[in-house]
N, C-alpha and C positions, 0 to 999 in steps of 0.2 A: 895635602888636604885629601883625608879620609874619604872613601868612598860611602854614598848615603845606604844604609841599611833596608832594603826593599823587602817588606813584609808579604806584600800580594803582586802578582804578575798576573794580569788580565790579557786574556788571548782571544781576539777576534780573527776568526776565519772569513775572509770575505771572497766573495765572487760576483763580479757585476753589480754591486751596489753602491753605484757613484751617487746614486740620488740620495742615500741615507747615511752613507758611513760616516760623512761628516756630524750628523748631529749625534751619533753613536759615541765617534771620539771626545766629541764637546762637552756630553754630560758625563764623560769619565774626566775631561779637563776640570771641569765645573762640580769638584767633590770636597765635601767639608773634611776630610783626610787629608793628611800634610804630603805634597806633592813629593816630597823625597822618601814617604814610605812606599810607593807603589810605580808600577810601571804598567805600560799599553804595548802590547805587540800584536800589530795587525799583519796577518798572514794572508799576503794574495795569492790565492787558486788558480791562476792563469786566468786574470780578469780581461775582457777585450775592452772595457770600456775607459774612462780614464780615471779609477779608481787611484791608482797609480800618483797621477798629478795631483789629486784632492790630497792623499795622504802626507805628498811629500810638501805640500804646501802648508798643510795645518803642522807638522811636525818643524818646519822652518818659523812660523808665526807664534810657536807655544813652546819656547826652547827653555822656558822654565820647569816643565815638566819631565817625565820621561816616557817618550812615545818613540816607538820604533815600528819600521816596515820592513816586512821580509816576503821573500815569495817561495811558495811551495811547486814545483812542476808537476809530481805527482796528485793528478785530479782527485779532489775527495776530501769532505770535512775532516775525516780522521787523520789523514796524512798532514793535513794542515796543522790539526789542531797539538799533533804528536811534535812537529816540526815548531811550533810556539812554545810548547812545555819543555823542548830541549832547550831552548835560548834563554827560557825564563831565570831570574835571579830569585824571587820572592818564594819563601816557606810554603807558601799558598799558592796554587793555581785557580784563578777563575775564566771562566769560559761563556763568554759573551757572544752574540749574535751581532751581524755588521748591520740588521736594522732594527736593532734593538737601544732602547734608550734607558740609561740607570736612572735612579732616584739619586737625590743630592746627597745623601747620605749612605749610599749603598756599601761603600767599602768600609767606612768607619763602622757599619754596624756588622759588616763581615768579619772585621778586625775583633771587634767586642766580642763578637759570638764564639769564635774558638778561644778566647782569652776564658771564657766563661765555661767553654765544655771543651776542655784541653784533651779528652779522649774522643772527641768526633774526628770519624773518619772520612766525613764527606757532609757537604750542605749541599740543599738546593732551596730557590726562594720561589716567589710568586711571580707569575708572569702574566702581565694585563694587556688585552689586545687591544690595540688602537686602529681601528675601524677606519678606511679612507675609501669614501665619505663618509658611511656609516654601516652600522650592524644590518645583516640582511635580514629579513623576516624569516627565514628558513633557518638561521644559525639556531644551534641548541646546544646545550651542555654537552652533550655526549659526542656531537661534531665539533666543538669548537677546539678540543685539543690538536687537531690537525692544523689550526693554524696558531699553536701556540698557547692558548689560553691554559693555566694551570695553576691551581688555587688548592693543596690538598687539604689544609687544615687552618683553622684559625687561632692556632696557637704553634709553638714550639713544640715538635713532636718526632718521635722516631720514624722512618719509614716503616711499612710492614714489609714481611720478608719479599713479596713480588712487587713491591712500587719503589720508585725512585726517581732521584731529578729528571725534570728537561735538559737536553741540552742547552739551550739558549740562557740559562742561570744555574750553574752547576759550580761548586766550588770542592778544591781536592785539594789536600797535603801534597807538596811535591814529592816527598819520597813515598807516601803511598801509590801516586801516580806511577813512579817507577818502578816500585813493585810488583806489580800488574802487567808490567810493559806497555802502559799508554793503551790508546783505543786500537781494537781490532782493524788492521785496514782490509780485512776481507767483509766488513763491514764500513764501507767508504761514507755511506749519507749520500749525498747528490754526488752522482759524476756523469757528466754531460747532462744527457736528456733521463739518465736512468738513475733512479733511487733505490739505493739498497740501505735502508735504514736500520734503527737499534743498537747503533753502536755505544749510547748511553746506556741501554738499558744493560748491556753485555759489558759494558765497563764495571756500572754500579753491581752487578752479580758478583763479579771477579774481586771486588771491592769486600762485599759482605761475605765471601767462599772465604776469606781470610781473617774474616774475625772482626771487620769493621763497621761501626754504627754509623748509620746515615741518616740526619736529620733534615727537620725543613723548619723555616721560619719564614712566616709570612709578610715579616717587615722589610724583609731584604726583596725589594721590587724592582722590576725593569718592566716596560712598556716595549711590546712586540708589535711594530707595523703591520698592518695587513691591508697591502693595497689591493685594488679593483682583480688585478690579475690572479690573487690567492685566492678567490671566491669564484672561480669559474669549475666547471666540472672536470676539464682536464686537470687542473693543478690538482684538486682533492683527490683525483684518482691516483696521481703520482705519488702522494703521501701516502695516502692508505695503503696502495700497492705496495709500494715502498716498505711499510713496516712488515705486510705479509714476507715480501723478497729476504727481509731481513733475519724474521724468525725463522725462514726456511735455510738459509745459511747457517744461523747459530745452531739449531736444534740439531740439524745433520753433523755437524760438528762434535756434537755429542755422540748422539747414537741413532738410530733409524726408530726404534720405538717413542723416545723424546718429541721426534718429528711426528709420528702417527698421531701422539697424543696431543700436541699443538694441531691438528686438525680438526679432531674431537673438540677441540676447545672453542675454536673459529667456527663450526659447525654449530655449536652451542651458542655462541653468542650471536649467530645471526639469527637463531631462532628467536632470541630475546630482544632483537631488534624489531621484530614483527609485533611483540608484547608492547614496545615502546611505541611505537606506530600508533597503535591501538588506543594507547592512552594519549596521544596527540591526536587523536580521531575526536576521542571522546570530549576532549577540552577544546574543540573547534580551531585546533592550530595545525590546520590541514597541510601549510606550506612545509613543516618540521617532520613530516612523516617520511617521505622519501630518501632524505639526506640520511636519517640513519639506518636505513637500509643499507642504502647504497653502500655506505661506509664498510660495513662490515662484508659486500658482496667483495667488493673490491681489495680490502685485506685479503679475504680469502682467495682470490685469484692471484694475490701476488705469491702468498705462500705456497699455492700448487703451482707456480711458475708460469700461469697465462698471460 
């Protein structure tokens, strides 16, 4: 009997998401796409909860599909994603978060996209936050990106030079992934309590540097669960400062002048946040004022390594 031809390998990096990993896996099981044409690889990145038990049970009770469970001892999403990619059989790599829920036609639409756009070097899709219990009144478009909200365009389009997909909904050809040596592990993402982000940005900039065109398709959708603990000042600080830390690492790897230019850019964006806050003041949306400023303060702190 011939082995099935795997078109898409979905890689899920997981760390202590026992409450949500089942729904993520279940959404990928209940796809309109043929189960013989995709696989799902969950890479456990040192979880201390019962993630392993949940994954093992799911795989045992859904043996008509291709689900696999791996471990990665080196802490950080970049390590885990690279491990998943190394073990993938598909010609397309799809990366999804462990607290994301895929649309039922998610994989079918990904497959159709790359058949329609054979020259595409990468793809990002829409990420819709699912707030638990509800969206807070202080949340704005400018802050919601910290909890995964992403809608780049209302139609299929090519990302502009300095724009790129978010890590929780991105698809790349495996050959291209290998060509740029995957994710930079100096930008591990979450590593324990420390966040050094920007791994997705650096990855897609490397793809663009070798001439690859990155697309966005708003119909390729996942929901991203935003639980209460992701709405605290501490969590938002960790994400915003992590963006800054990541940019510090990335730009310093290029040269010192690139790093200085990034500092100037962040100072400009901090100034722009005060303008946005003033606009919210004029609209009477007082609760949205400080979070947009705090986002930029925290990102600058991370960039300056404070």
